[in-house]
mmCIF file of the N, C-alpha and C atoms, coordinates in Angstrom:
data_MODEL
# 
_entry.id   MODEL 
# 
loop_
_atom_site.group_PDB 
_atom_site.id 
_atom_site.type_symbol 
_atom_site.label_atom_id 
_atom_site.label_alt_id 
_atom_site.label_comp_id 
_atom_site.label_asym_id 
_atom_site.label_entity_id 
_atom_site.label_seq_id 
_atom_site.pdbx_PDB_ins_code 
_atom_site.Cartn_x 
_atom_site.Cartn_y 
_atom_site.Cartn_z 
_atom_site.occupancy 
_atom_site.B_iso_or_equiv 
_atom_site.pdbx_formal_charge 
_atom_site.auth_seq_id 
_atom_site.auth_comp_id 
_atom_site.auth_asym_id 
_atom_site.auth_atom_id 
_atom_site.pdbx_PDB_model_num 
ATOM 1   N N  . UNK A 1 1  ? -68.488 -10.774 -198.022 1.00 0.00 ? 1  UNK A N  1 
ATOM 2   C CA . UNK A 1 1  ? -67.052 -10.443 -197.516 1.00 0.00 ? 1  UNK A CA 1 
ATOM 3   C C  . UNK A 1 1  ? -65.766 -11.066 -198.168 1.00 0.00 ? 1  UNK A C  1 
ATOM 4   N N  . UNK A 1 2  ? -65.063 -9.040  -197.922 1.00 0.00 ? 2  UNK A N  1 
ATOM 5   C CA . UNK A 1 2  ? -64.385 -9.113  -199.343 1.00 0.00 ? 2  UNK A CA 1 
ATOM 6   C C  . UNK A 1 2  ? -62.633 -9.268  -197.458 1.00 0.00 ? 2  UNK A C  1 
ATOM 7   N N  . UNK A 1 3  ? -62.700 -8.405  -196.865 1.00 0.00 ? 3  UNK A N  1 
ATOM 8   C CA . UNK A 1 3  ? -61.805 -8.367  -195.649 1.00 0.00 ? 3  UNK A CA 1 
ATOM 9   C C  . UNK A 1 3  ? -62.173 -8.248  -194.588 1.00 0.00 ? 3  UNK A C  1 
ATOM 10  N N  . UNK A 1 4  ? -62.894 -9.738  -193.379 1.00 0.00 ? 4  UNK A N  1 
ATOM 11  C CA . UNK A 1 4  ? -62.684 -8.749  -192.000 1.00 0.00 ? 4  UNK A CA 1 
ATOM 12  C C  . UNK A 1 4  ? -61.347 -8.259  -191.193 1.00 0.00 ? 4  UNK A C  1 
ATOM 13  N N  . UNK A 1 5  ? -62.055 -7.440  -190.001 1.00 0.00 ? 5  UNK A N  1 
ATOM 14  C CA . UNK A 1 5  ? -61.178 -6.848  -189.488 1.00 0.00 ? 5  UNK A CA 1 
ATOM 15  C C  . UNK A 1 5  ? -61.327 -7.384  -187.656 1.00 0.00 ? 5  UNK A C  1 
ATOM 16  N N  . UNK A 1 6  ? -62.178 -8.013  -187.784 1.00 0.00 ? 6  UNK A N  1 
ATOM 17  C CA . UNK A 1 6  ? -61.917 -7.301  -185.819 1.00 0.00 ? 6  UNK A CA 1 
ATOM 18  C C  . UNK A 1 6  ? -63.607 -9.131  -185.646 1.00 0.00 ? 6  UNK A C  1 
ATOM 19  N N  . UNK A 1 7  ? -62.995 -9.847  -184.932 1.00 0.00 ? 7  UNK A N  1 
ATOM 20  C CA . UNK A 1 7  ? -63.906 -10.814 -184.358 1.00 0.00 ? 7  UNK A CA 1 
ATOM 21  C C  . UNK A 1 7  ? -64.058 -10.116 -182.741 1.00 0.00 ? 7  UNK A C  1 
ATOM 22  N N  . UNK A 1 8  ? -65.673 -9.803  -182.145 1.00 0.00 ? 8  UNK A N  1 
ATOM 23  C CA . UNK A 1 8  ? -65.956 -10.037 -180.308 1.00 0.00 ? 8  UNK A CA 1 
ATOM 24  C C  . UNK A 1 8  ? -66.578 -10.018 -179.847 1.00 0.00 ? 8  UNK A C  1 
ATOM 25  N N  . UNK A 1 9  ? -66.274 -11.155 -178.532 1.00 0.00 ? 9  UNK A N  1 
ATOM 26  C CA . UNK A 1 9  ? -66.782 -11.499 -178.327 1.00 0.00 ? 9  UNK A CA 1 
ATOM 27  C C  . UNK A 1 9  ? -68.162 -11.033 -176.750 1.00 0.00 ? 9  UNK A C  1 
ATOM 28  N N  . UNK A 1 10 ? -68.708 -10.362 -176.579 1.00 0.00 ? 10 UNK A N  1 
ATOM 29  C CA . UNK A 1 10 ? -69.596 -9.530  -176.155 1.00 0.00 ? 10 UNK A CA 1 
ATOM 30  C C  . UNK A 1 10 ? -70.707 -9.951  -175.027 1.00 0.00 ? 10 UNK A C  1 
ATOM 31  N N  . UNK A 1 11 ? -71.112 -9.724  -174.402 1.00 0.00 ? 11 UNK A N  1 
ATOM 32  C CA . UNK A 1 11 ? -72.380 -10.489 -173.191 1.00 0.00 ? 11 UNK A CA 1 
ATOM 33  C C  . UNK A 1 11 ? -72.943 -12.090 -173.961 1.00 0.00 ? 11 UNK A C  1 
ATOM 34  N N  . UNK A 1 12 ? -72.002 -12.810 -174.967 1.00 0.00 ? 12 UNK A N  1 
ATOM 35  C CA . UNK A 1 12 ? -72.474 -14.225 -174.856 1.00 0.00 ? 12 UNK A CA 1 
ATOM 36  C C  . UNK A 1 12 ? -72.647 -13.428 -176.809 1.00 0.00 ? 12 UNK A C  1 
ATOM 37  N N  . UNK A 1 13 ? -72.678 -12.418 -177.327 1.00 0.00 ? 13 UNK A N  1 
ATOM 38  C CA . UNK A 1 13 ? -73.018 -12.549 -178.741 1.00 0.00 ? 13 UNK A CA 1 
ATOM 39  C C  . UNK A 1 13 ? -70.801 -12.856 -179.375 1.00 0.00 ? 13 UNK A C  1 
ATOM 40  N N  . UNK A 1 14 ? -71.051 -13.295 -180.216 1.00 0.00 ? 14 UNK A N  1 
ATOM 41  C CA . UNK A 1 14 ? -69.842 -13.475 -181.716 1.00 0.00 ? 14 UNK A CA 1 
ATOM 42  C C  . UNK A 1 14 ? -70.457 -11.869 -182.758 1.00 0.00 ? 14 UNK A C  1 
ATOM 43  N N  . UNK A 1 15 ? -69.213 -10.497 -182.315 1.00 0.00 ? 15 UNK A N  1 
ATOM 44  C CA . UNK A 1 15 ? -69.310 -10.243 -183.558 1.00 0.00 ? 15 UNK A CA 1 
ATOM 45  C C  . UNK A 1 15 ? -68.712 -9.734  -184.773 1.00 0.00 ? 15 UNK A C  1 
ATOM 46  N N  . UNK A 1 16 ? -69.070 -9.983  -185.477 1.00 0.00 ? 16 UNK A N  1 
ATOM 47  C CA . UNK A 1 16 ? -67.823 -9.629  -186.877 1.00 0.00 ? 16 UNK A CA 1 
ATOM 48  C C  . UNK A 1 16 ? -67.849 -8.611  -187.311 1.00 0.00 ? 16 UNK A C  1 
ATOM 49  N N  . UNK A 1 17 ? -66.846 -7.738  -187.869 1.00 0.00 ? 17 UNK A N  1 
ATOM 50  C CA . UNK A 1 17 ? -67.303 -6.347  -188.358 1.00 0.00 ? 17 UNK A CA 1 
ATOM 51  C C  . UNK A 1 17 ? -66.034 -6.762  -189.770 1.00 0.00 ? 17 UNK A C  1 
ATOM 52  N N  . UNK A 1 18 ? -66.570 -6.590  -191.410 1.00 0.00 ? 18 UNK A N  1 
ATOM 53  C CA . UNK A 1 18 ? -66.067 -6.548  -192.046 1.00 0.00 ? 18 UNK A CA 1 
ATOM 54  C C  . UNK A 1 18 ? -65.956 -5.757  -192.970 1.00 0.00 ? 18 UNK A C  1 
ATOM 55  N N  . UNK A 1 19 ? -64.459 -5.522  -194.519 1.00 0.00 ? 19 UNK A N  1 
ATOM 56  C CA . UNK A 1 19 ? -65.753 -4.608  -195.253 1.00 0.00 ? 19 UNK A CA 1 
ATOM 57  C C  . UNK A 1 19 ? -65.463 -4.969  -196.067 1.00 0.00 ? 19 UNK A C  1 
ATOM 58  N N  . UNK A 1 20 ? -66.241 -4.423  -197.509 1.00 0.00 ? 20 UNK A N  1 
ATOM 59  C CA . UNK A 1 20 ? -67.126 -5.085  -198.380 1.00 0.00 ? 20 UNK A CA 1 
ATOM 60  C C  . UNK A 1 20 ? -67.010 -3.779  -199.876 1.00 0.00 ? 20 UNK A C  1 
ATOM 61  N N  . UNK A 1 21 ? -67.902 -5.128  -201.307 1.00 0.00 ? 21 UNK A N  1 
ATOM 62  C CA . UNK A 1 21 ? -67.466 -3.987  -202.154 1.00 0.00 ? 21 UNK A CA 1 
ATOM 63  C C  . UNK A 1 21 ? -68.007 -5.160  -203.045 1.00 0.00 ? 21 UNK A C  1 
ATOM 64  N N  . UNK A 1 22 ? -69.782 -4.272  -202.794 1.00 0.00 ? 22 UNK A N  1 
ATOM 65  C CA . UNK A 1 22 ? -70.171 -5.475  -203.610 1.00 0.00 ? 22 UNK A CA 1 
ATOM 66  C C  . UNK A 1 22 ? -70.686 -5.251  -204.559 1.00 0.00 ? 22 UNK A C  1 
ATOM 67  N N  . UNK A 1 23 ? -70.617 -4.486  -205.677 1.00 0.00 ? 23 UNK A N  1 
ATOM 68  C CA . UNK A 1 23 ? -70.877 -3.488  -206.614 1.00 0.00 ? 23 UNK A CA 1 
ATOM 69  C C  . UNK A 1 23 ? -70.441 -4.830  -207.936 1.00 0.00 ? 23 UNK A C  1 
ATOM 70  N N  . UNK A 1 24 ? -69.239 -4.977  -207.069 1.00 0.00 ? 24 UNK A N  1 
ATOM 71  C CA . UNK A 1 24 ? -68.127 -5.568  -208.608 1.00 0.00 ? 24 UNK A CA 1 
ATOM 72  C C  . UNK A 1 24 ? -66.904 -6.890  -208.059 1.00 0.00 ? 24 UNK A C  1 
ATOM 73  N N  . UNK A 1 25 ? -66.392 -7.086  -209.069 1.00 0.00 ? 25 UNK A N  1 
ATOM 74  C CA . UNK A 1 25 ? -65.123 -7.512  -208.844 1.00 0.00 ? 25 UNK A CA 1 
ATOM 75  C C  . UNK A 1 25 ? -63.836 -7.005  -208.533 1.00 0.00 ? 25 UNK A C  1 
ATOM 76  N N  . UNK A 1 26 ? -63.735 -5.907  -209.054 1.00 0.00 ? 26 UNK A N  1 
ATOM 77  C CA . UNK A 1 26 ? -62.253 -4.702  -208.303 1.00 0.00 ? 26 UNK A CA 1 
ATOM 78  C C  . UNK A 1 26 ? -62.635 -4.238  -207.413 1.00 0.00 ? 26 UNK A C  1 
ATOM 79  N N  . UNK A 1 27 ? -61.785 -3.580  -206.710 1.00 0.00 ? 27 UNK A N  1 
ATOM 80  C CA . UNK A 1 27 ? -61.627 -3.231  -205.446 1.00 0.00 ? 27 UNK A CA 1 
ATOM 81  C C  . UNK A 1 27 ? -61.387 -2.136  -206.348 1.00 0.00 ? 27 UNK A C  1 
ATOM 82  N N  . UNK A 1 28 ? -62.975 -1.585  -205.026 1.00 0.00 ? 28 UNK A N  1 
ATOM 83  C CA . UNK A 1 28 ? -63.868 0.296   -205.346 1.00 0.00 ? 28 UNK A CA 1 
ATOM 84  C C  . UNK A 1 28 ? -64.049 0.593   -203.578 1.00 0.00 ? 28 UNK A C  1 
ATOM 85  N N  . UNK A 1 29 ? -64.621 1.602   -203.537 1.00 0.00 ? 29 UNK A N  1 
ATOM 86  C CA . UNK A 1 29 ? -65.343 1.887   -202.735 1.00 0.00 ? 29 UNK A CA 1 
ATOM 87  C C  . UNK A 1 29 ? -65.597 1.439   -201.461 1.00 0.00 ? 29 UNK A C  1 
ATOM 88  N N  . UNK A 1 30 ? -65.232 1.118   -200.467 1.00 0.00 ? 30 UNK A N  1 
ATOM 89  C CA . UNK A 1 30 ? -65.765 -0.359  -199.091 1.00 0.00 ? 30 UNK A CA 1 
ATOM 90  C C  . UNK A 1 30 ? -66.079 0.312   -199.085 1.00 0.00 ? 30 UNK A C  1 
ATOM 91  N N  . UNK A 1 31 ? -67.644 -0.627  -197.924 1.00 0.00 ? 31 UNK A N  1 
ATOM 92  C CA . UNK A 1 31 ? -68.975 -0.029  -196.948 1.00 0.00 ? 31 UNK A CA 1 
ATOM 93  C C  . UNK A 1 31 ? -68.418 -1.398  -196.211 1.00 0.00 ? 31 UNK A C  1 
ATOM 94  N N  . UNK A 1 32 ? -68.974 -1.791  -194.562 1.00 0.00 ? 32 UNK A N  1 
ATOM 95  C CA . UNK A 1 32 ? -69.220 -2.136  -193.474 1.00 0.00 ? 32 UNK A CA 1 
ATOM 96  C C  . UNK A 1 32 ? -69.569 -2.729  -193.707 1.00 0.00 ? 32 UNK A C  1 
ATOM 97  N N  . UNK A 1 33 ? -69.776 -3.733  -192.592 1.00 0.00 ? 33 UNK A N  1 
ATOM 98  C CA . UNK A 1 33 ? -70.648 -4.719  -192.777 1.00 0.00 ? 33 UNK A CA 1 
ATOM 99  C C  . UNK A 1 33 ? -70.299 -5.606  -190.926 1.00 0.00 ? 33 UNK A C  1 
ATOM 100 N N  . UNK A 1 34 ? -71.558 -5.997  -190.185 1.00 0.00 ? 34 UNK A N  1 
ATOM 101 C CA . UNK A 1 34 ? -71.775 -6.853  -189.692 1.00 0.00 ? 34 UNK A CA 1 
ATOM 102 C C  . UNK A 1 34 ? -72.534 -7.854  -189.016 1.00 0.00 ? 34 UNK A C  1 
ATOM 103 N N  . UNK A 1 35 ? -71.847 -9.219  -187.879 1.00 0.00 ? 35 UNK A N  1 
ATOM 104 C CA . UNK A 1 35 ? -72.069 -10.227 -188.519 1.00 0.00 ? 35 UNK A CA 1 
ATOM 105 C C  . UNK A 1 35 ? -73.123 -10.005 -187.012 1.00 0.00 ? 35 UNK A C  1 
ATOM 106 N N  . UNK A 1 36 ? -73.927 -11.086 -186.749 1.00 0.00 ? 36 UNK A N  1 
ATOM 107 C CA . UNK A 1 36 ? -74.409 -12.096 -185.221 1.00 0.00 ? 36 UNK A CA 1 
ATOM 108 C C  . UNK A 1 36 ? -73.680 -13.166 -184.640 1.00 0.00 ? 36 UNK A C  1 
ATOM 109 N N  . UNK A 1 37 ? -73.464 -13.616 -184.561 1.00 0.00 ? 37 UNK A N  1 
ATOM 110 C CA . UNK A 1 37 ? -73.743 -15.221 -183.413 1.00 0.00 ? 37 UNK A CA 1 
ATOM 111 C C  . UNK A 1 37 ? -73.028 -15.668 -182.289 1.00 0.00 ? 37 UNK A C  1 
ATOM 112 N N  . UNK A 1 38 ? -74.382 -16.591 -181.557 1.00 0.00 ? 38 UNK A N  1 
ATOM 113 C CA . UNK A 1 38 ? -74.543 -16.725 -180.766 1.00 0.00 ? 38 UNK A CA 1 
ATOM 114 C C  . UNK A 1 38 ? -73.261 -18.128 -180.153 1.00 0.00 ? 38 UNK A C  1 
ATOM 115 N N  . UNK A 1 39 ? -73.563 -18.405 -181.830 1.00 0.00 ? 39 UNK A N  1 
ATOM 116 C CA . UNK A 1 39 ? -72.322 -20.515 -180.843 1.00 0.00 ? 39 UNK A CA 1 
ATOM 117 C C  . UNK A 1 39 ? -71.366 -20.026 -182.238 1.00 0.00 ? 39 UNK A C  1 
ATOM 118 N N  . UNK A 1 40 ? -71.441 -20.231 -182.983 1.00 0.00 ? 40 UNK A N  1 
ATOM 119 C CA . UNK A 1 40 ? -70.578 -19.656 -184.544 1.00 0.00 ? 40 UNK A CA 1 
ATOM 120 C C  . UNK A 1 40 ? -70.791 -21.403 -185.247 1.00 0.00 ? 40 UNK A C  1 
ATOM 121 N N  . UNK A 1 41 ? -72.241 -21.791 -185.332 1.00 0.00 ? 41 UNK A N  1 
ATOM 122 C CA . UNK A 1 41 ? -72.512 -23.023 -185.087 1.00 0.00 ? 41 UNK A CA 1 
ATOM 123 C C  . UNK A 1 41 ? -74.114 -22.382 -186.832 1.00 0.00 ? 41 UNK A C  1 
ATOM 124 N N  . UNK A 1 42 ? -74.542 -22.197 -185.666 1.00 0.00 ? 42 UNK A N  1 
ATOM 125 C CA . UNK A 1 42 ? -76.343 -21.925 -186.902 1.00 0.00 ? 42 UNK A CA 1 
ATOM 126 C C  . UNK A 1 42 ? -76.215 -20.570 -186.606 1.00 0.00 ? 42 UNK A C  1 
# 
């Protein structure tokens, strides 16, 4: 996860949206990622 953009809490679930470039360690075409969690621990 290179660039977290937003964290949203909606209907009991945390949503984290981020941009990343997984093909190399240098900057490149960015892709969107989305992670969800209910308590930010597990």
